[in-house]
Each structure stands twice: as C-alpha cells, then as structure tokens.
C-alpha positions as CSV (number, residue, x, y, z in Angstrom):
1,X,-43.8,28.9,0.3
2,X,-42.1,31.1,2.8
3,X,-38.2,31.3,3.3
4,X,-36.7,31.8,6.7
5,X,-33.5,33.7,6.6
6,X,-30.7,32.7,8.9
7,X,-28.7,35.2,10.5
8,X,-25.0,34.7,11.8
9,X,-23.2,36.3,14.9
10,X,-22.7,39.8,14.3
11,X,-25.2,40.0,11.2
12,X,-27.6,42.9,11.2
13,X,-30.7,42.4,8.9
14,X,-30.3,44.5,5.9
15,X,-33.9,46.1,6.5
16,X,-32.8,47.2,10.1
17,X,-29.2,48.4,9.3
18,X,-30.1,51.9,8.2
19,X,-27.5,51.7,5.4
20,X,-28.2,52.0,1.6
21,X,-27.4,48.9,-0.5
22,X,-24.1,49.4,-2.0
23,X,-23.6,46.0,-3.7
24,X,-20.8,44.8,-1.4
25,X,-20.8,41.4,0.2
26,X,-23.3,40.8,3.1
27,X,-21.1,38.1,4.6
28,X,-23.1,35.1,3.7
29,X,-20.8,34.6,0.7
30,X,-17.8,34.4,3.0
31,X,-15.9,31.4,3.5
32,X,-16.5,29.2,6.9
33,X,-13.7,29.1,9.2
34,X,-12.8,26.4,11.8
35,X,-11.4,27.8,15.1
36,X,-9.2,26.0,17.4
37,X,-8.1,27.6,20.9
38,X,-5.3,26.7,23.2
39,X,-6.3,27.4,26.6
40,X,-2.8,27.1,28.1
41,X,0.8,27.0,27.1
42,X,1.9,23.2,26.8
43,X,-1.9,22.1,26.1
44,X,-3.2,21.2,22.7
45,X,-5.4,23.3,20.5
46,X,-9.2,22.2,20.7
47,X,-11.8,22.9,18.5
48,X,-14.0,25.8,19.6
49,X,-16.4,26.4,16.8
50,X,-17.0,27.8,13.4
51,X,-17.6,31.2,12.0
52,X,-17.8,33.1,8.9
53,X,-15.0,35.7,7.7
54,X,-13.7,37.5,4.7
55,X,-10.2,36.3,5.6
56,X,-7.7,34.9,7.9
57,X,-7.3,38.1,9.7
58,X,-10.7,38.8,9.9
59,X,-11.3,35.1,11.3
60,X,-8.7,35.5,14.0
61,X,-10.3,38.9,15.4
62,X,-13.7,37.5,15.3
63,X,-12.6,34.2,16.9
64,X,-10.9,36.2,19.7
65,X,-13.9,38.3,20.2
66,X,-16.5,35.1,20.1
67,X,-14.6,32.4,21.8
68,X,-12.1,34.0,24.2
69,X,-14.2,36.8,25.7
70,X,-13.0,35.9,29.3
71,X,-9.2,35.5,28.4
72,X,-9.6,31.9,28.2
73,X,-7.0,31.5,25.5
74,X,-3.2,32.0,24.6
75,X,-3.3,30.8,21.1
76,X,-5.8,30.8,18.1
77,X,-5.8,28.9,14.8
78,X,-8.1,29.4,12.2
79,X,-8.4,27.2,9.0
80,X,-10.6,27.4,6.3
81,X,-13.2,24.7,6.4
82,X,-12.5,23.9,2.7
83,X,-8.9,22.8,3.4
84,X,-9.8,20.1,5.9
85,X,-10.1,16.6,5.0
86,X,-11.9,14.4,7.3
87,X,-12.6,10.5,7.3
88,X,-15.9,9.2,6.5
89,X,-17.2,7.2,9.8
90,X,-19.0,4.4,7.6
91,X,-15.6,3.6,6.3
92,X,-13.9,3.3,10.0
93,X,-13.6,-0.3,9.9
94,X,-11.6,-0.4,6.8
95,X,-9.5,2.5,8.0
96,X,-8.5,1.2,11.2
97,X,-8.5,-2.5,10.5
98,X,-4.8,-2.8,10.2
99,X,-4.4,-1.4,13.9
100,X,-6.2,-4.8,15.0
101,X,-3.3,-6.9,14.1
102,X,-0.9,-4.8,16.2
103,X,-2.1,-5.6,19.8
104,X,1.4,-4.9,21.1
105,X,0.6,-1.1,20.7
106,X,-2.1,-1.2,23.5
107,X,-0.7,-0.3,26.9
108,X,-2.2,-3.4,28.4
109,X,0.9,-5.5,28.1
110,X,2.9,-3.1,30.2
111,X,3.5,-2.7,33.9
112,X,3.8,1.0,34.8
113,X,5.6,2.0,37.8
114,X,3.4,4.1,40.4
115,X,5.5,6.9,39.8
116,X,4.2,7.4,36.3
117,X,0.9,9.4,36.2
118,X,-1.5,10.3,33.6
119,X,-0.2,8.0,30.9
C-alpha cells in the first residue's frame, strides 16, 4: 500500500530542503488555527480559512501573508480550532425549536418607513 504525503502551504519536502534532520518539529504536529479577517472598519470579521502554526503570533503572521496579500484587511483574529465549539447540524431542530413559538421576533409584523434602509 502506498501512502500519499500531504503538504501544507509553505512546506518544503524534507528530501528537497537540503537541511539535515535536526529532530525539530516539521510543522505537521502544529495546531490548526481558524483565521477571521475584517475587511473594513465597522464591518464584522469573516472566516477566511485555516492554517497550521506553532503559536498565535506565527498564526497571525502566516494569516497576514496568506489571506491579506492585497491589503484587504484591517484586523486579523486567529483562534486555535480546538477551542471552537460548534452545533451539530443533525440536532438543529431541537436547538432552534424554541424560536418557532416566538413569531413576534420575525420582522414580517412591522411596517418600516421608506427611510430605513438595509434592515
């Protein structure tokens, strides 16, 4: 059976790096970080992608290099993936079920004046 080795952004295959093996981390055991970019002041941060980095500072620097190459961002957040808790899509019905009884929260009952935009 043949194994295919995956490379990540910035990786140099060990057999082509020209460096002697020193026993240091190759980066494949580095934690995964989620990257959020705010494109303009006043807007929300949006998920841009993921990357591997040794620590938060390295994650921010790598995120800057990978996701804001054309000066798209004014702010970068990085969060180690293991600290993100998410809902299970299969349990969405149970999670959002209480909101069904609160129809008054839906904007269909309100008449908005024409001066109010983007609501």
